[in-house]
C-alpha angles and dihedrals in degrees: 000000000000096000118116113250121237099020114141112232102176129084107261126203102193131182116192112230139151119281118268126221125219134194101262099035092124094054091045091053090043091058091044091051090052090050089048092053089050088053091240087120122029149077125280126175089218095053131068096350092304094291125133120266138195132039141198133213143187125204117232132203163296091087099168100075117083089199095053111104115229114273120193146173112236134181113260129258115278097008093123094106092064118089094199127031133206129204087268089069095059132072134190121246106212098180137003122190112182092182089061095035087236135143125181115199143159134196144086092297136032119257127262118276087246095061092116090054092051089049091052091053092051091048091053094064128011090210092065111105103165135042126188122192114192139163115237118165089189096056096035095051090052097046093124095042092050091044093233117165111250143191115235122278093238094059112093124215125263096020136116086250091058091047089051092046090051092049091049093046096051091050090059103048136061098260093176090066099027111039095169138082141176126232102216092186091056112065112246090348115155126170127197129179142175152166087260133032093240090053092054093045100042094053088057093050091047094053092044090056091047091049092049091048095048094236113160126232097260089060098053097083089223120117114225096160121135115262 
């Protein structure tokens, strides 16, 4: 738990460029603002060494080529303190290669330190269009009770090992019915995802409510069993 939050660990090839808009930017920022107000994304001097935490991404096309690696727009590194974001706070990840610990990106700001993890989620299922990474002590501390899939405690965030662990994990669970997992080696780290933004966001809110109410996994009505 002694790792510094928000430190980029991958090799980044970054090209500065103007921010790019996209059709549902307003809705994406609306969900992010809600997560910020719930303190699932943010910056707090008493948490994680005072650095920002949490990020959000959206996959972009083309979607019709099986050989096209996932490209996505992701909130920039250390933007957690901002309640609302503009296009200048997002960048585009053009390529992510966990095996080479390499990310290629362009934009007005560098990508989040969790870009490799987002890429691993997109690679796990071509139908996934959105990924939300938040920090929730309430959900994270009850990972076992809520029966949430989890990456191992000895796998640190933002690394090729985490990307590999995420890919392996999502191959072993029913991600259609349980689009959420906990990163046990990343304090309070929770990731949700979905084919729609509402799907990705609502699963987070549902599990936060369950965690706050003390309801156990068998009562959630969500199947997270291995396939």
